[in-house]
C-alpha positions as CSV (number, residue, x, y, z in Angstrom):
1,M,11.6,-0.1,12.0
2,K,8.5,-2.3,12.3
3,L,5.8,-2.9,9.8
4,T,2.3,-3.5,11.2
5,V,-0.6,-4.6,8.9
6,I,-3.7,-3.1,10.5
7,G,-5.8,-4.3,7.6
8,T,-5.3,-5.7,4.1
9,G,-7.7,-6.7,1.4
10,S,-11.1,-5.6,0.1
11,K,-12.4,-5.2,3.6
12,G,-9.9,-2.5,4.5
13,N,-6.3,-1.5,4.1
14,A,-4.0,0.3,6.6
15,Y,-0.3,-0.2,7.1
16,L,2.0,1.3,9.8
17,L,5.7,2.0,9.6
18,E,6.9,2.7,13.2
19,N,9.9,3.0,15.3
20,E,10.3,4.4,18.9
21,E,10.1,8.0,17.9
22,E,7.6,8.3,15.0
23,A,5.2,6.5,12.7
24,L,3.8,6.8,9.2
25,L,0.3,5.5,8.4
26,I,-0.1,4.2,4.8
27,E,-3.8,4.1,3.9
28,C,-6.7,4.5,6.4
29,G,-9.3,2.1,5.0
30,V,-10.2,0.6,8.4
31,N,-12.2,1.7,11.4
32,I,-10.5,4.6,13.2
33,K,-10.5,2.5,16.4
34,A,-8.3,-0.1,14.8
35,I,-5.8,2.6,13.9
36,K,-5.8,4.0,17.4
37,Q,-5.3,0.5,18.9
38,A,-2.3,-0.2,16.6
39,L,-0.7,3.0,17.9
40,D,-1.6,2.3,21.5
41,F,-3.9,5.4,21.2
42,N,-0.9,7.7,20.7
43,L,-1.9,9.4,17.5
44,R,0.6,12.2,18.2
45,K,3.3,9.7,17.1
46,L,2.0,9.9,13.5
47,V,4.0,12.2,11.2
48,G,1.0,11.8,8.8
49,C,-1.1,9.5,6.8
50,I,-0.6,8.9,3.0
51,V,-3.6,7.7,1.0
52,S,-3.4,6.2,-2.4
53,H,-7.0,6.9,-3.6
54,E,-10.5,7.6,-2.4
55,H,-12.1,4.1,-2.3
56,G,-13.5,3.1,1.0
57,D,-11.2,0.2,1.6
58,H,-8.3,2.7,1.5
59,A,-9.8,6.0,2.8
60,K,-12.6,5.0,5.2
61,S,-11.3,6.9,8.2
62,I,-9.8,9.9,6.4
63,K,-12.2,12.4,8.0
64,E,-11.9,10.9,11.5
65,L,-8.1,11.0,11.3
66,M,-8.2,14.7,10.4
67,E,-10.6,15.4,13.3
68,A,-8.1,13.7,15.6
69,G,-5.4,16.1,14.4
70,V,-3.6,13.9,11.8
71,N,-2.4,15.5,8.6
72,V,-3.5,13.4,5.6
73,Y,-1.5,13.5,2.4
74,A,-3.2,12.6,-0.9
75,S,-3.7,13.9,-4.4
76,A,-6.0,16.8,-5.0
77,G,-8.3,14.4,-6.9
78,T,-8.4,12.0,-3.9
79,H,-9.2,14.8,-1.4
80,K,-11.9,16.2,-3.7
81,A,-13.5,12.7,-4.1
82,C,-13.4,12.3,-0.3
83,G,-14.9,15.7,0.4
84,T,-11.9,16.8,2.4
85,T,-10.3,19.5,0.2
86,S,-11.2,22.3,2.6
87,N,-10.0,20.6,5.7
88,H,-6.9,22.3,7.1
89,R,-5.4,18.9,7.8
90,A,-5.6,18.0,4.1
91,S,-2.3,18.2,2.2
92,M,-2.4,18.0,-1.6
93,I,0.5,16.1,-3.0
94,M,1.6,15.6,-6.6
95,A,3.5,12.9,-8.5
96,D,7.2,13.2,-8.9
97,V,7.6,15.7,-6.0
98,E,9.4,14.7,-2.8
99,Y,7.7,15.5,0.6
100,Q,9.2,15.3,4.1
101,L,7.1,13.9,6.9
102,G,9.2,13.7,10.0
103,N,12.2,11.6,9.0
104,F,10.2,9.9,6.2
105,K,10.7,11.1,2.6
106,I,7.7,10.4,0.3
107,R,7.8,10.6,-3.5
108,P,4.4,9.8,-5.0
109,F,3.9,8.5,-8.6
110,D,1.0,7.8,-10.9
111,V,-0.8,4.5,-11.0
112,R,-3.5,2.9,-13.2
113,H,-6.8,2.5,-11.3
114,D,-10.4,3.4,-11.6
115,A,-10.1,6.4,-9.2
116,A,-9.9,10.2,-9.4
117,Q,-6.1,10.6,-9.1
118,P,-4.5,7.5,-7.6
119,L,-0.9,7.3,-6.5
120,G,1.7,4.9,-5.5
121,F,4.5,5.8,-3.1
122,L,8.3,5.5,-2.8
123,I,9.1,5.9,0.8
124,N,12.6,6.5,2.3
125,H,13.7,6.4,5.9
126,S,17.2,5.8,7.2
127,E,16.1,2.6,8.9
128,T,14.0,1.1,6.1
129,G,16.0,2.4,3.1
130,N,13.8,2.8,0.0
131,V,10.3,1.2,0.3
132,L,8.1,0.8,-2.7
133,F,4.3,0.8,-1.9
134,L,2.3,-0.2,-4.9
135,T,-1.4,-1.2,-4.8
136,D,-4.6,-1.0,-6.8
137,T,-3.1,-0.7,-10.2
138,M,-3.3,-3.1,-13.2
139,Y,0.4,-2.5,-13.9
140,S,3.3,-0.1,-13.3
141,P,5.1,1.5,-16.2
142,Y,7.9,2.6,-13.8
143,T,11.0,1.0,-12.4
144,F,12.7,2.1,-9.2
145,R,16.3,2.2,-8.2
146,N,18.0,1.0,-5.0
147,L,14.9,-0.6,-3.5
148,N,15.3,-2.2,0.0
149,N,11.8,-3.3,0.9
150,I,8.6,-3.7,-1.2
151,I,4.9,-3.7,-0.3
152,I,3.0,-4.7,-3.4
153,E,-0.4,-5.9,-4.5
154,A,-1.0,-9.4,-5.8
155,N,-4.8,-9.3,-6.0
156,Y,-5.8,-12.3,-8.1
157,S,-4.8,-15.2,-10.3
158,H,-5.9,-15.2,-13.9
159,K,-6.7,-18.9,-13.7
160,V,-8.9,-18.6,-10.6
161,I,-10.7,-15.5,-11.8
162,R,-11.6,-16.9,-15.2
163,V,-13.3,-19.9,-13.5
164,K,-15.0,-18.2,-10.6
165,L,-16.2,-15.1,-12.5
166,Q,-16.8,-16.7,-15.9
167,K,-20.5,-15.6,-15.8
168,M,-19.8,-12.2,-14.2
169,E,-18.1,-10.5,-17.1
170,F,-18.4,-6.9,-15.8
171,L,-16.9,-7.8,-12.4
172,K,-14.1,-9.9,-14.0
173,N,-13.2,-7.0,-16.3
174,R,-13.3,-4.5,-13.5
175,V,-10.9,-6.5,-11.4
176,M,-8.6,-7.2,-14.2
177,E,-8.5,-3.5,-15.3
178,S,-7.9,-2.0,-11.9
179,H,-5.9,-4.5,-9.8
180,M,-2.6,-6.2,-10.2
181,S,-2.6,-9.9,-10.9
182,L,0.0,-12.4,-9.6
183,D,1.6,-12.6,-13.1
184,E,1.8,-8.8,-13.4
185,C,3.2,-8.5,-9.8
186,I,6.0,-10.9,-10.7
187,N,6.6,-9.0,-14.0
188,C,6.8,-5.7,-12.0
189,L,9.2,-7.1,-9.5
190,N,11.5,-8.6,-12.1
191,A,11.6,-5.4,-14.0
192,N,13.3,-3.8,-11.0
193,D,16.8,-4.5,-9.6
194,L,16.1,-6.6,-6.5
195,S,19.7,-7.1,-5.5
196,Q,19.3,-5.0,-2.3
197,V,15.8,-6.0,-1.4
198,N,15.3,-7.4,2.0
199,N,11.5,-8.1,2.1
200,I,8.7,-8.4,-0.3
201,V,5.3,-8.2,1.3
202,L,2.2,-9.2,-0.8
203,I,-0.9,-7.2,0.0
204,H,-4.5,-6.8,-1.0
205,L,-5.0,-10.5,-2.0
206,S,-8.6,-11.1,-3.1
207,D,-10.5,-13.3,-0.7
208,G,-12.0,-15.4,-3.5
209,N,-9.6,-15.0,-6.4
210,S,-6.3,-15.7,-4.9
211,D,-4.3,-18.6,-3.2
212,E,-2.0,-17.4,-0.4
213,K,0.4,-20.4,-0.6
214,L,0.6,-20.4,-4.4
215,F,1.2,-16.6,-4.5
216,K,4.0,-16.8,-1.9
217,D,5.6,-19.8,-3.6
218,E,5.5,-18.2,-7.1
219,V,6.9,-14.9,-6.0
220,T,9.6,-16.5,-4.0
221,K,10.6,-18.7,-6.9
222,A,10.6,-15.8,-9.3
223,T,12.6,-13.4,-7.1
224,G,14.6,-15.5,-4.7
225,K,13.7,-13.0,-1.9
226,T,12.0,-13.3,1.5
227,V,8.3,-13.1,0.7
228,T,5.6,-12.5,3.3
229,V,1.8,-12.6,2.6
230,A,0.2,-9.8,4.6
231,D,-2.6,-10.7,7.0
232,N,-4.4,-8.5,9.5
233,G,-2.3,-8.1,12.6
234,L,1.0,-9.1,11.0
235,Q,4.0,-7.4,12.6
236,M,7.5,-7.8,11.2
237,N,10.9,-6.1,11.2
238,F,11.2,-3.9,8.2
239,N,14.7,-2.6,8.1
240,K,17.2,-1.8,5.3
241,T,19.1,-5.0,6.1
242,P,18.1,-8.2,7.9
243,F,20.8,-7.6,10.5
C-alpha cells in the first residue's frame, strides 16, 4: 500500500491510500484536478472518499467528486453543511459503525471540532493493518487497539502560538479549541499501545504556528517510532510491517 499526500495544511487536505487494485481518498479539500492527477485520472479506482467535516480545507471538492461518480462517505451533519444530502452519491455514516469500502473497513468515531458533526476514522486493510486518521480536534478521549500506522494532526506549538497570536485572542482561542497541539498529539500517541506501529505521519501543521523539525524530533523522542512530517506530494510505503 502507498500513502500519497495530495495536500495537507490549512490550504487543503487530501490523502490517498492506494495499491494496484483500489484506492481510498481521505478528505477532498483540494482542487479536483489535483485529485485526478494523483490518481492518473483513473477515478474508477476509488472505492470512495471519506470526509471528516465540512470545512473547505477538507471538503472543497465534495460536489465535483460526486459529479464524477465517486461515493462520498461523511456524517449526516457534514453532508447537510455541504449541501450534498440529496445527492445519490452521498452516504451518511455514523460513529461506532463499521463500513466496507472495497477491501477497506472504516469505523468512524466522534472528534472535538467546531463543525457540524465531525469524525475521525479507524481504517483497516490487509496491507496497512489498522490505520488511525485523526485531525481537526483539540484532543481525543479514545484509545485504539492494535494500531499499525497513524496519520495524526500536530497543528501548533503552544509556545509559538502564544507569541505570534498574543494580540489576536479570538484567533488564538479558536485554534486552541479546535486543533491538536504538539503536546496533545504526543499525549494522544502515548495513551495508545504503539508496539505494533510502523509509521506515524504528522499532518495539518500550521504554516505560522509550527516548526517541522521540532515537531518531528519531539514526536520521535516521545514515541521511538518512525515519524514523517507530511508535505504536499509526499509518497511513502504504508504497510502493516516495514518489510
